[in-house]
C-alpha positions, 0 to 999 in steps of 0.5 A: 536440492542446489535448487531448490535451496537457491528457490528457497532463499530468493523466497524468504528474501522479497519484502513488501514495504508498505509507505502510508499513513495514519490507516497504514499505522494503526492509528490509536491501537496497537501496531500487530492488531493493524492491517498491515500486520495481520498479513504478515502472518499472511506472507510469512507463511509465502517466506515474504516480511513486511515492512511498514514504513506508515507513519499517522499524518503523512502526505503525499509529500512526505511520502516523496521526500520518503521512498528514495530512501527506503528503496535504498533501506529495505530494496522491496519487491513490492511497495504499497503505496497508501497515500493521498487522504490527508492531501484531500482532508486539508484541500490540498491541490490535487495535480500536486498530489497526483503529481507526489504519487505518480514519483513515488511509482517510478520511484517504485519502478525504477527499483525493478519494485512492483507496485500496489496503489490503494486509492480513498476517499473523502467527505464531500466537504470541497465539493463534488467536482474534487470529490471526485477528482480525487477519486479520479486521482487514483484511477488515471494512476494506475492507469498511467502507470500501468499498475496495479490498484484497489480503488478503497481501502475502507469498503469493507468497513464504510459504511459500518459507525461500529468500524472506527474509532471516535473520532469517525476516521480511523478504524478500530480493532475490529476492523481490521481483520476487514481491511487485510482481508481487502488488502489481500488478493491484490497483494496475494496477486503480485506476490505470484508474478514475483515469485513467478520470474524469480522460478524463470530466474533462477531456472535459466542457465 
């Protein structure tokens, strides 16, 4: 019974920290309607908690600035990083964005957190080279740091104008369940990895 109890307590203490922009902050919606909140129901059943530290308008520079304190405060087992879209939409240097994301990943790994990197795509406003380099940035980072990658958050809804608010940038409430379902498998895989590590640790004499 003691072993089972300690395992249950360990599972209940597991945390997922989401560091994102308006796409994860439920821009234009109530927070409960956003995909991050929708995932909370799933993970709660497994004894996990989701902390959504996403901010509308956030850039990779802002994320880099905030992540150290967020890691110290929440001590997450998994960090979900969904940033870069605002850098790309503003045409900011991609080397800088990549370095900022790299620093965030490194900080999370130093804190013994698993990382799920979520990529984005942008309109071709700044030319095909910039657009392709932006997409490639996420793949390069995932390979460089050996972290999990979901290449495009909006993949399930990107082709449907009806899935977006009037600005045609932010998904509406009806689209949020599809985004949650899109993220769920990659996140669940990392949760299983963490849970397996916890069980192994608890079983070690």
